[in-house]
C-alpha positions as CSV (number, residue, x, y, z in Angstrom):
1,N,-2.1,-47.1,92.2
2,V,-5.5,-48.9,91.8
3,C,-7.4,-46.2,93.7
4,E,-6.3,-43.5,91.2
5,R,-6.5,-45.6,88.0
6,C,-10.0,-47.0,88.7
7,N,-11.3,-44.1,90.7
8,V,-12.4,-46.3,93.6
9,E,-11.5,-46.3,97.3
10,I,-10.3,-49.7,98.5
11,T,-10.0,-50.3,102.2
12,K,-8.6,-53.1,104.3
13,D,-12.2,-54.2,105.0
14,N,-12.9,-54.4,101.3
15,I,-9.8,-56.6,100.8
16,T,-10.7,-58.8,103.8
17,S,-14.2,-59.2,102.6
18,R,-13.1,-60.2,99.1
19,C,-10.6,-62.7,100.5
20,K,-13.5,-64.3,102.6
21,T,-15.6,-64.5,99.4
22,F,-12.9,-66.2,97.4
23,D,-12.2,-68.5,100.3
24,K,-15.8,-69.5,100.5
25,H,-16.0,-70.1,96.7
26,Y,-12.9,-72.3,96.9
27,E,-14.2,-74.3,99.8
28,V,-17.6,-74.9,98.3
29,I,-16.6,-75.4,94.6
30,S,-13.6,-77.6,95.3
31,K,-15.8,-80.0,97.4
32,I,-18.3,-80.1,94.6
33,L,-15.6,-80.7,92.0
34,S,-14.2,-83.6,94.0
35,Q,-17.5,-85.5,93.5
36,S,-18.4,-87.6,90.5
37,G,-20.7,-85.9,88.0
38,F,-19.2,-82.4,88.3
39,G,-16.6,-80.4,86.3
40,W,-15.7,-76.8,85.6
41,D,-17.0,-74.9,82.5
42,W,-14.0,-72.8,81.7
43,A,-15.8,-70.9,78.9
44,N,-18.6,-69.8,81.1
45,D,-16.8,-69.7,84.5
46,K,-19.3,-71.9,86.3
47,L,-19.9,-75.5,87.4
48,L,-20.5,-78.1,84.7
49,I,-23.1,-80.6,86.0
50,D,-23.7,-84.0,84.3
51,S,-27.4,-84.0,85.1
52,D,-30.1,-82.4,87.2
53,D,-30.3,-85.7,89.1
54,V,-26.6,-85.4,90.1
55,W,-27.2,-81.8,91.2
56,N,-30.4,-82.5,93.1
57,K,-28.8,-85.4,95.0
58,Y,-25.8,-83.3,96.0
59,V,-28.0,-80.3,97.1
60,E,-30.2,-82.6,99.1
61,A,-27.2,-83.5,101.2
62,N,-25.6,-80.0,101.1
63,K,-28.5,-77.5,101.0
64,S,-26.3,-74.4,101.5
65,V,-24.7,-74.9,98.1
66,A,-27.9,-74.6,96.0
67,C,-27.0,-71.1,94.8
68,Y,-23.9,-72.4,93.1
69,K,-25.8,-74.2,90.3
70,N,-25.6,-71.3,87.9
71,K,-23.2,-69.0,89.8
72,V,-20.5,-67.4,87.7
73,V,-17.2,-67.3,89.5
74,K,-14.5,-65.4,87.6
75,N,-10.9,-66.2,88.0
76,W,-11.5,-69.8,89.3
77,E,-8.0,-70.8,88.1
78,A,-6.3,-68.1,90.2
79,I,-8.6,-68.7,93.2
80,S,-8.0,-72.5,93.1
81,T,-4.2,-71.9,92.8
82,I,-4.0,-69.5,95.7
83,Y,-6.5,-71.2,98.1
84,S,-5.6,-74.8,97.4
85,K,-2.2,-74.1,99.1
86,D,-4.0,-72.4,102.0
87,H,-6.4,-75.1,102.9
88,A,-5.6,-77.6,105.6
89,N,-8.2,-80.1,106.9
90,G,-8.6,-81.7,110.2
91,E,-8.7,-80.4,113.7
92,G,-7.6,-76.8,114.1
93,A,-7.7,-76.0,110.4
94,Q,-8.3,-72.4,109.5
95,T,-9.0,-70.6,106.2
96,G,-6.6,-67.9,105.1
97,A,-9.1,-65.2,106.0
98,E,-9.6,-66.7,109.5
99,A,-5.8,-66.9,110.1
100,A,-5.5,-63.3,109.0
101,Q,-8.0,-62.2,111.6
102,V,-5.9,-63.7,114.5
103,Q,-4.0,-60.9,116.2
104,P,-0.2,-61.6,116.5
105,E,1.2,-61.8,120.0
106,Q,3.0,-58.7,121.3
107,V,6.7,-58.8,120.2
108,D,9.3,-57.0,122.2
109,D,11.5,-54.6,120.4
110,A,14.7,-56.2,121.7
111,S,15.7,-59.8,122.1
112,P,17.4,-60.5,125.5
113,D,19.3,-63.4,123.8
114,L,21.2,-61.2,121.3
115,Q,24.1,-59.0,122.0
116,P,23.8,-55.5,120.5
117,K,25.9,-54.9,117.4
118,K,29.2,-53.2,117.8
119,Q,29.8,-50.2,115.7
């Protein structure tokens, strides 16, 4: 049990928050990495940028990503593996965290189409 081994209390809200953080990192970093002039520095767990000029031009068009220039993101390989399968694009696309927030419809306990099992 993580709570006992690490002496920390982990709640559903903690997990949801961490998933949202990972999802945001994936969304931002994967878009950056898809552009020319960017790579991933596996040794230092952060973006590898060809030049300040490349970065400045990208940030000029995408101001909200400026904080990612020197941001260390641990476990990028795991994040990209998990979230790459979770990302659709186009109309109606949702992140994994957004989809998890959607409340499932009420499901009846019994299905009217099935006959009860005979004992």
